[in-house]
DRENLUMZA-780337 format. One line per 2 residues: their letters; for each residue x, z, y of C-alpha. Coordinates in steps of 0.2 Angstrom, whole numbers, plus 2048, in hexadecimal, padded with zeros to 3 digits. Layout:
BEGIN
a	X:Z:Y; ...
//
This chain:
BEGIN
xx	11E:D06:C79; 127:CF6:C7D
xx	11B:CE9:C80; 116:CDB:C8E
xx	10B:CCE:C8D; 113:CC2:C8D
xx	118:CC8:C79; 106:CC0:C76
xx	108:CAF:C77; 116:CB2:C6B
xx	10E:CBF:C5D; 0FE:CB6:C5D
xx	104:CA4:C56; 10F:CAC:C4B
xx	103:CB8:C42; 0F7:CA8:C43
xx	104:C9F:C3C; 108:CA9:C2D
xx	0F5:CAB:C29; 0F5:C99:C29
xx	104:C97:C1E; 100:CA4:C0F
xx	0EE:C9D:C0E; 0F1:C8B:C0E
xx	100:C8F:BFF; 0F6:C9B:BF4
xx	0EA:C8E:BF6; 0F7:C7D:BF0
xx	0FD:C8A:BE3; 0EE:C92:BDB
xx	0EA:C7E:BD7; 0F9:C7C:BCE
xx	0F6:C77:BBA; 0F4:C85:BAF
xx	107:C7F:BA8; 111:C81:BBA
xx	109:C92:BBD; 10F:C96:BA9
xx	11F:C8E:BAF; 120:C9B:BC2
xx	11A:CA9:BB8; 128:CA7:BA9
xx	137:CA3:BB7; 134:CAC:BC8
xx	13C:CBD:BC0; 14C:CB4:BB9
xx	15C:CB1:BC3; 152:C9F:BC6
xx	14C:CA8:BD7; 15D:CAE:BD9
xx	163:C99:BD8; 154:C95:BE6
xx	15C:CA5:BF2; 169:C9C:BF2
xx	162:C8A:BF3; 159:C92:C02
xx	168:C98:C0D; 173:C89:C07
xx	165:C7C:C0B; 157:C84:C1A
xx	165:C8E:C24; 175:C85:C1E
xx	170:C72:C1A; 17C:C70:C10
xx	178:C60:C09; 177:C59:C1B
xx	188:C61:C1E; 18F:C55:C0F
xx	187:C46:C14; 189:C46:C26
xx	195:C56:C2E; 18A:C55:C41
xx	17A:C54:C39; 17D:C60:C2F
xx	183:C6C:C3D; 176:C68:C49
xx	168:C6C:C3A; 170:C7E:C36
xx	171:C82:C49; 15D:C83:C4A
xx	15C:C8B:C38; 169:C95:C36
xx	16C:C99:C47; 159:C9C:C49
xx	15B:CA8:C3B; 169:CB2:C40
xx	162:CB3:C51; 151:CBA:C48
xx	15E:CC6:C3C; 16A:CCD:C49
xx	15D:CD2:C56; 152:CDA:C49
xx	162:CE7:C47; 167:CE5:C59
xx	158:CEC:C5B; 157:CF8:C4B
xx	166:D02:C52; 161:D03:C64
xx	14F:D06:C60; 151:D11:C4E
xx	143:D0D:C47; 13D:D00:C39
xx	12A:D00:C42; 12E:CF7:C54
xx	125:CE8:C55; 129:CD7:C50
xx	12D:CD0:C61; 136:CDF:C69
xx	146:CD7:C5F; 13F:CC4:C65
xx	140:CCD:C77; 14C:CD7:C76
xx	156:CD6:C87; 147:CD5:C90
xx	140:CE8:C86; 154:CEE:C8A
xx	15B:CF4:C98; 16D:CED:C9E
xx	173:D00:CA2; 16F:D08:C92
xx	17B:D06:C83; 17A:D09:C72
xx	186:D07:C62; 18E:CF8:C63
xx	183:CEF:C70; 191:CE6:C76
xx	195:CDF:C66; 184:CDA:C63
xx	184:CD0:C74; 192:CC7:C6F
xx	18A:CC2:C61; 179:CBC:C64
xx	17F:CB1:C75; 18B:CAA:C69
xx	17C:CA5:C5D; 174:CA1:C6D
xx	182:C96:C71; 184:C8D:C62
xx	172:C88:C60; 170:C83:C70
xx	180:C75:C69; 173:C71:C5B
xx	16A:C6C:C6B; 173:C60:C72
xx	177:C58:C62; 165:C56:C60
xx	161:C4F:C70; 16F:C41:C6D
xx	167:C3F:C5C; 159:C39:C62
xx	161:C30:C74; 170:C25:C66
xx	16F:C2A:C57; 17F:C21:C51
xx	18B:C2C:C5A; 183:C39:C4C
xx	188:C2C:C3E; 177:C26:C3D
xx	173:C13:C3D; 15F:C1B:C42
xx	157:C28:C45; 144:C2B:C41
xx	137:C26:C4C; 129:C34:C50
xx	116:C33:C54; 112:C3B:C64
xx	10C:C4B:C5F; 11D:C4B:C56
xx	127:C49:C67; 11C:C57:C6F
xx	121:C64:C63; 132:C5D:C63
xx	132:C60:C74; 12A:C72:C74
xx	139:C75:C65; 145:C6E:C70
xx	141:C7B:C80; 141:C8C:C76
xx	153:C90:C76; 157:C88:C89
xx	14A:C95:C8E; 150:CA3:C84
xx	160:C9E:C8C; 159:C9F:C9F
xx	150:CAD:C9C; 15E:CB9:C95
xx	16A:CB2:CA2; 15D:CB4:CB0
xx	15A:CC8:CAA; 16C:CC9:CA8
xx	16F:CC2:CB9; 164:CCF:CC0
xx	168:CDF:CB4; 177:CDC:CAC
xx	177:CDC:C9C; 17E:CCB:C90
xx	18C:CC5:C8B; 198:CB7:C8F
xx	189:CAC:C8E; 17A:CB2:C96
xx	186:CBD:CA0; 18F:CAE:CA7
xx	181:CA4:CA8; 176:CB1:CB2
xx	184:CB3:CBD; 185:CA3:CC1
xx	173:CA0:CC3; 16F:CAE:CCD
xx	17E:CA6:CDD; 16D:C96:CE0
xx	15E:C9C:CD7; 151:CAB:CDA
xx	154:CB1:CC8; 14C:CC2:CCC
xx	13E:CB9:CD0; 13F:CAA:CC2
xx	143:CB8:CB4; 130:CBF:CB0
xx	12B:CAD:CAE; 138:CA5:CA2
xx	135:CB3:C97; 121:CAC:C97
xx	127:C9C:C95; 133:C9F:C87
xx	126:CAA:C7D; 119:C9B:C82
xx	124:C8D:C7A; 127:C98:C6A
xx	114:C9B:C68; 111:C89:C6A
xx	11E:C86:C5D; 115:C90:C51
xx	104:C8A:C53; 10A:C78:C54
xx	116:C7A:C45; 106:C77:C36
xx	102:C66:C3E; 114:C5F:C40
xx	124:C59:C38; 12B:C6C:C39
xx	11E:C71:C2C; 12E:C6F:C1F
xx	135:C7E:C27; 12B:C8A:C1C
xx	126:C7F:C0E; 137:C79:C0B
xx	13C:C8C:C06; 12B:C8D:BFA
xx	12F:C7D:BF3; 141:C83:BEE
xx	13B:C91:BE6; 12E:C86:BDE
xx	13A:C78:BD8; 146:C86:BD1
xx	139:C8E:BC6; 13A:C7C:BBF
xx	128:C76:BC7; 12C:C63:BC7
xx	122:C53:BCE; 119:C4A:BC1
xx	10F:C39:BC0; 101:C3E:BC7
xx	0FF:C44:BDD; 0FD:C57:BD9
xx	0FE:C64:BE6; 110:C69:BE2
xx	113:C58:BEC; 10B:C5F:BF9
xx	118:C6B:BFB; 124:C5C:BF9
xx	11B:C53:C07; 11C:C60:C13
xx	12C:C65:C0D; 135:C55:C18
xx	13C:C59:C26; 13F:C46:C2A
xx	152:C49:C2C; 154:C37:C2B
xx	160:C37:C1E; 158:C2D:C13
xx	156:C21:C20; 168:C17:C1E
xx	168:C19:C0B; 15A:C0E:C0A
xx	161:BFD:C04; 14F:BF4:C0A
xx	155:BFA:C1C; 169:BF7:C1C
xx	165:BE4:C11; 154:BE0:C19
xx	153:BE7:C29; 141:BEE:C23
xx	13F:BFF:C2E; 130:C08:C27
xx	12E:C09:C13; 13D:C19:C13
xx	137:C2A:C0A; 133:C30:C1C
xx	128:C25:C23; 11E:C23:C14
xx	120:C35:C10; 116:C35:C22
xx	10A:C29:C20; 104:C33:C0F
xx	103:C43:C19; 0F9:C3E:C26
xx	0EE:C34:C1B; 0F4:C23:C21
xx	0F5:C12:C17; 103:C13:C0F
xx	100:C06:C00; 10C:BF8:C06
xx	118:C07:C07; 117:C0D:BF7
xx	119:BFD:BEE; 129:BF8:BF9
xx	135:C01:BF3; 142:C00:BE2
xx	142:C11:BDE; 154:C10:BDD
xx	156:C22:BE0; 163:C20:BEE
xx	159:C2B:BFB; 155:C38:BEE
xx	167:C39:BEA; 169:C3A:BFE
xx	15A:C47:BFF; 160:C59:C06
xx	14F:C60:BFF; 150:C59:BED
xx	140:C50:BF1; 13B:C47:BE1
xx	139:C36:BED; 137:C29:BE0
xx	128:C34:BD4; 11F:C36:BE4
xx	120:C23:BE9; 119:C20:BD7
xx	10C:C2E:BD8; 104:C23:BE3
xx	102:C12:BD9; 0F1:C0C:BD4
xx	0F1:C0F:BC0; 0E7:BFC:BBD
xx	0EE:BF5:BAE; 0E1:BF6:B9E
xx	0EB:BF8:B8E; 0E2:BFB:B7E
xx	0EB:C01:B6F; 0E6:BF2:B66
xx	0F0:BE9:B72; 103:BEE:B67
xx	0FC:BE9:B56; 105:BD9:B52
xx	115:BE3:B54; 11D:BE8:B44
xx	120:BFC:B46; 12C:BFC:B3A
xx	13F:BF7:B3F; 148:BEC:B31
xx	154:BF8:B2B; 155:C0C:B2C
xx	163:C14:B33; 168:C24:B3D
xx	16D:C19:B49; 160:C0F:B52
xx	166:BFF:B61; 157:BFC:B6B
xx	15C:BEE:B77; 14B:BEE:B83
xx	147:BDE:B8C; 155:BDC:B97
xx	160:BDD:B8A; 159:BCF:B80
xx	15B:BC6:B91; 16D:BC9:B90
xx	170:BC4:B7E; 185:BC8:B85
xx	181:BDB:B83; 177:BD9:B72
xx	188:BD2:B6C; 191:BDC:B72
xx	18B:BEB:B6C; 189:BE4:B5C
xx	199:BE1:B5B; 19F:BF5:B5F
xx	191:BF9:B52; 19A:BEF:B45
xx	1AE:BF2:B4B; 1A8:C07:B4A
xx	1A2:C04:B38; 18E:C0B:B40
xx	182:C0A:B34; 171:C05:B42
xx	163:BFE:B41; 15B:BF1:B52
xx	14C:BF7:B53; 146:BE9:B61
xx	14F:BD9:B58; 140:BD1:B52
xx	136:BD5:B62; 12F:BE6:B68
xx	127:BEA:B76; 12D:BF0:B86
xx	133:C02:B88; 123:C04:B96
xx	12F:C09:BA5; 129:BF9:BAF
xx	114:BFF:BAD; 119:C12:BAF
xx	123:C0C:BC0; 114:C03:BC6
xx	10A:C11:BC3; 0FF:C0A:BB3
xx	103:C1A:BA9; 0F6:C16:B9C
xx	0FC:C09:B9B; 10F:C10:B97
xx	105:C20:B8A; 0FF:C0E:B7F
xx	114:C06:B81; 11B:C18:B7D
xx	111:C1A:B6D; 113:C0C:B65
xx	125:C0C:B69; 125:C20:B64
xx	11E:C19:B51; 12C:C0D:B50
xx	139:C19:B53; 133:C25:B48
xx	12F:C19:B39; 142:C14:B3F
xx	149:C22:B36; 157:C25:B43
xx	15F:C35:B48; 168:C2C:B59
xx	161:C1F:B64; 16D:C13:B6D
xx	166:C07:B7C; 16E:BFD:B87
xx	162:BFD:B94; 164:C0A:BA0
xx	152:C08:BA4; 14D:C0B:B93
xx	158:C16:B92; 14F:C24:B9F
xx	13D:C1F:B99; 143:C22:B84
xx	14C:C34:B8E; 13E:C3A:B99
xx	12C:C33:B94; 12C:C32:B81
xx	132:C44:B7F; 13B:C3E:B6D
xx	140:C49:B5F; 151:C3F:B5E
xx	161:C3C:B6A; 161:C2E:B77
xx	172:C29:B7E; 175:C18:B89
xx	17F:C0E:B82; 18D:C12:B8E
xx	18D:C27:B87; 18C:C20:B75
xx	19B:C14:B79; 1A6:C24:B82
xx	1A0:C2B:B72; 1A8:C20:B66
xx	1B7:C21:B6F; 1B8:C35:B6D
xx	1B5:C32:B5A; 1C5:C26:B5A
xx	1B9:C1A:B51; 1BE:C0A:B5D
xx	1CF:C04:B5F; 1D0:BFC:B70
xx	1DD:BF2:B78; 1DB:BF5:B8C
xx	1DD:BE9:B99; 1E5:BE8:BAA
xx	1D5:BE0:BB1; 1D1:BE8:BC0
xx	1BD:BEE:BC0; 1B0:BF7:BCB
xx	1A2:BFE:BC3; 191:BFD:BC9
xx	187:C0D:BC2; 173:C07:BC2
xx	169:C11:BCA; 162:C17:BBC
xx	16F:C1A:BB2; 178:C24:BC0
xx	16C:C2C:BCD; 15E:C29:BC0
xx	164:C30:BB1; 175:C3A:BB6
xx	180:C30:BAD; 18E:C30:BB7
xx	19D:C34:BAD; 19B:C2C:B9C
xx	19C:C1A:BA3; 1AD:C1F:BAD
xx	1B6:C23:B9E; 1B4:C19:B94
xx	1B8:C0A:BA3; 1C6:C13:BA6
xx	1CC:C10:B95; 1C9:BFE:B93
xx	1CE:BF9:BA5; 1D6:BFE:BB6
xx	1C8:C06:BBD; 1C8:C06:BD0
xx	1BE:C14:BDB; 1B2:C0C:BE7
xx	1A6:C17:BF3; 197:C13:BE9
xx	19D:C1C:BD8; 190:C29:BCF
xx	180:C2C:BD9; 187:C21:BE7
xx	184:C12:BDF; 17B:C01:BE8
xx	16A:BFB:BE0; 16F:BEA:BD9
xx	15C:BE3:BE1; 156:BDE:BD0
xx	14A:BEE:BD0; 13B:BEE:BC6
xx	132:BF9:BD0; 131:BEE:BE0
xx	122:BE3:BDE; 123:BDE:BF2
xx	133:BD6:BF7; 134:BC5:BF4
xx	144:BBC:BEA; 14E:BB5:BF8
xx	14B:BCA:BFE; 152:BCE:BEF
xx	160:BC2:BEF; 166:BC8:BFF
xx	166:BDA:BF9; 170:BD3:BEA
xx	17D:BCB:BF1; 180:BDC:C00
xx	183:BE5:BF1; 18F:BD9:BE9
xx	197:BD8:BF6; 19C:BEA:BF9
xx	1A0:BEC:BEA; 1AA:BDB:BEB
xx	1B8:BE3:BFA; 1C0:BEF:BEE
xx	1C6:BDD:BE6; 1C3:BE0:BD2
xx	1C8:BD3:BC6; 1B6:BD8:BBD
xx	1A7:BE1:BC2; 19F:BEB:BB5
xx	18D:BF2:BB2; 183:BFB:BA5
xx	174:BF3:BA7; 16C:BE0:BA2
xx	15F:BE0:BB0; 170:BE2:BBC
xx	17D:BD7:BB4; 16D:BCB:BB6
xx	16B:BCF:BC8; 17A:BCD:BCB
xx	17F:BBD:BC3; 173:BB5:BD0
xx	17D:BB9:BDE; 18E:BAE:BE5
xx	19B:BBA:BDC; 1AC:BB3:BDB
xx	1B0:BBD:BC7; 1A6:BC2:BBB
xx	198:BCC:BB7; 19A:BD7:BA7
xx	192:BE5:B9E; 19B:BF3:B9A
xx	199:BEE:B89; 1A0:BE0:B8A
xx	1AF:BE4:B8E; 1B0:BF1:B83
xx	1AD:BE7:B73; 1BB:BDA:B7E
xx	1C5:BE7:B7E; 1C4:BEC:B6C
x	1CE:BD9:B68
//
């Protein structure tokens, strides 16, 4: 029996951690709604589970998405995630080859170099020693990057790094000690008893030249085991709870569980899955343009998790989705933020009795301009021209007055009030007889598509314009003007509509490629979701966005949102700002 008292800190702490995690996750999942439990049962034995396993490998171990955003940061995280995993797996295989039994205790593989006398050989022992040293070297190189990141984050391409509370700094220090202690323990043992490979063997010889390593080896193993044990004991109460929780979260989201309007136990899985990698910090324009250093998701989620006051952080967000698009764990950051906003508005069904429930004309196509559409009449006129030129029989359902789509109230957290508005508009749409709803506003588009659950197709006007072009119903006279496209937050990131506007704009102009195309677009600053920043701050943010697009020297700045157009028009911009519908209408002659 391979045993020594120094294995106790590791063994006891590991068992306590596993018991804690099983109980905690079981309690959370048990409190899921009946519908969520049904979704899990329906999908657990499907290909979605295989997809989740693949994602766990790519994101929890390799950190593929972090790699795409920042290779240095990706490598650093991979060294800890994949490196630690490989140490365990290959160490276990090595111990099985040596011990030829599946029943050897869990700690045997972790402390194999202590229990395995160097003079005893087994098949491929040199190969295993080389691989274990190589993996340990990889982890130590990642640790060096972690030190650099903490001391000078700009060296790794980060403008800022996350701030930690004292407790998190404690467990961070413990984590940083684990692998250097393993390196010392194995090196001291190798220098005393032989064995090891290119790293630990040579290091052992080096340390033996000036240290009493025979005396230090055993205390080093105690220190290594104690560091592991302390890390496991502190893990549930620290940021590193994301390591096991992220794995469960990946399976849940792949099985189809989603964040609703309210904060639930699935929200808890998301809170604890945040690794506080800090990628969201540099994505937030409130930080880059306005210098706000505490409203980013990493700080909002931390306050929420630790039950700290977070009312200001809840409201001080553009809900633009830049952080969410960059999040390597795919946390539903916007929905989590909205779930914390107070539902205080009281609106009854009678509040909109003054709005007629029938549109003027029944038609197969219904057009909804929306609130901001009526404040930018050039967009409406352009769409009317396009409908006419394409010989489309349509009905303009909010031409003579209607109610908002409900998105602004939803963003403020007032779910009950929004349900009244949604019910009113659904009645109007049903009475129009339409089979297709076209809207010029991405805010309306997202709301009609996701919150109304309509039995008819919903299209943003960029999608509809592409459809008309594909059907040959519009005769264009393309211009040579250079254009850059600002994809509105709710359209590109919010609704995954990126290809349609690009194709339409390329058909009518010389469209320039930018670093902000698709889901990387910047927020215009006119967000309806932020009730905290001032008008002056909005203008500064908008100007920074405009300046970023102007570096490409376009003749026209094109957007696909009436709110974005109106916001950009208030800045100091030397070129025209147009909606894509206006550019298309002008190309019709």
